[in-house]
N, C-alpha and C positions, 0 to 999 in steps of 0.2 A: 504494500500500500504506500505509494509515493506521497510525500508531503512536501508542499512548496509554500514559500511565503511570497505573496504578491502584494506589494504595498504593505499595509498593516494586516492583511488578511492571511490566515493560515488555511490552505486548501488541501484536502485529501481527495485523491481520485483513485479509484480502484476498479478492478474487474473481478467479478464473482461468477462461478458456474451457476447456470439456471437450473433449478430443481427439475429433475425428470428428463433432462436432455443433455446433449454434449455441447451445448452452446453457452455463450457467455453474455453477461449483462454489464453495463457501465454504470458506476455509482460515483456520487460526489457529495462531500460535506464541506462546509465553509464555516470558519470561526473568526471572530474579531477580538481584539484586546478588550479587557474589562478594566474597571477602575482598580481592581485588585491585582497586584503583580503576580505573575506566575499562574494566571487564570485566563481562560479564553471563554467568550460567550459564543455559543453555537447560534449562528444566524441563518444557516441553511442546514437542516438535519440531513443525515445520510439518506439520499434518495437516488432512485434509479433515473438516469438521464438517457435520452435516446430510447425511451421506453418502447417505441414502435420498431426498434431495430434489435436484432440478435447478432452476435459475432461468433465466428468460427474458432477464434483463438483468444487467449488471454491478452496478448499484445494488442490485438485490434480493439478489444473492448476498453483496455486501459488508455489507448490513444484517443478513442472517442470521448472518454470521460475527461481527459486532459483538455481536449478542445472545448467541451461543454463548460468547463470552469470559467473561461473568459466571458462567455455570454451571461452566465449566472452572476459573475462579479459586476458586469455592466448593469444588470437589473438591481443589484444591491446598492451600487453607487448612485444610480439615478432612478429611484422608485417612481412609479407613475403618480401624478397628482391625485390627492384625495378628492372624492366626489363632493360636490357642494350640497 
């Protein structure tokens, strides 16, 4: 499970075998610093990304998860405006 730091965010991206098949799914979790040192707030719980896709290898799924991190961080940094 690779972990990267992008700006102040800690991102984990991983591949996991899908139950009952020989295929893999891509998963991502994102954390941000908290006011308490040595603690991170989970802002995007571990979730499957590219849920409509399955991958034939662990490396393919991990690559898709890594690519999804950038899109998810963009959403975290620029949330949509709240409805009036």
